[in-house]
C-alpha positions in Angstrom: 80.2 13.2 117.8 76.5 13.6 117.3 76.9 13.2 113.6 78.6 9.7 114.0 75.5 8.4 116.0 73.1 9.3 113.1 71.8 6.8 110.7 72.8 6.9 107.1 69.4 8.6 106.2 69.6 11.1 109.0 73.1 12.0 108.0 72.0 12.5 104.4 69.2 14.8 105.5 71.5 16.6 107.9 73.9 17.2 105.1 71.1 18.5 102.9 69.9 20.9 105.5 73.5 22.1 106.2 74.2 22.4 102.4 70.8 24.3 101.9 71.6 26.6 104.9 75.1 27.3 103.6 73.8 28.1 100.1 71.2 30.4 101.6 73.8 32.4 103.6 76.1 32.4 100.5 73.3 34.0 98.4 72.6 36.4 101.1 76.2 37.6 101.2 76.4 37.9 97.5 73.2 40.0 97.5 74.6 42.3 100.2 77.8 42.7 98.4 76.0 43.4 95.1 73.8 46.0 96.9 76.9 47.7 98.4 78.6 47.8 95.0 75.6 49.2 93.4 75.2 51.8 96.1 78.8 52.9 95.6 78.5 53.1 91.8 75.3 55.2 92.0 77.0 57.5 94.5 80.0 58.0 92.2 77.7 58.8 89.3 75.9 61.4 91.3 79.3 63.0 92.3 80.5 62.9 88.8 77.2 64.7 87.6 77.6 67.3 90.3 81.2 67.9 89.4 80.3 68.3 85.8 77.7 71.0 86.7 80.3 72.8 88.7 82.8 72.7 85.9 80.1 73.9 83.5 79.4 76.8 85.9 83.1 77.7 86.1 83.4 77.7 82.3 80.3 80.1 82.1 82.0 82.3 84.7 85.2 82.4 82.8 83.4 83.2 79.6 81.6 86.0 81.4 84.9 87.4 82.8 86.5 87.2 79.2 83.5 89.0 77.8 83.6 91.7 80.4 87.3 92.2 79.9 86.9 92.4 76.1 84.1 94.9 76.4 86.0 97.1 78.8 89.0 97.2 76.4 86.9 98.2 73.4 87.0 101.7 72.2 84.0 103.5 71.0 84.9 102.9 67.4 85.0 99.2 67.9 88.8 98.7 67.9 90.6 97.1 70.9 92.4 99.5 73.1 96.1 98.7 73.9 96.4 97.0 77.2 
């Protein structure tokens, strides 16, 4: 019951200190959560970019395969050979 033994001015100052400390901790917690959220967002963007590169490479590989397949079925006169 230390708080009950304080004078009115001491209680007011004590309350201000407690409130200030609580606000500081709250701001710190919000900053931490914001930093975690931003880190996750940046990581997801990096993953999406690398997936896009992989998909683009897969498309280029498919196009190369189609091109090779088309060129191997072409006759010397330029017509398609029956498959």
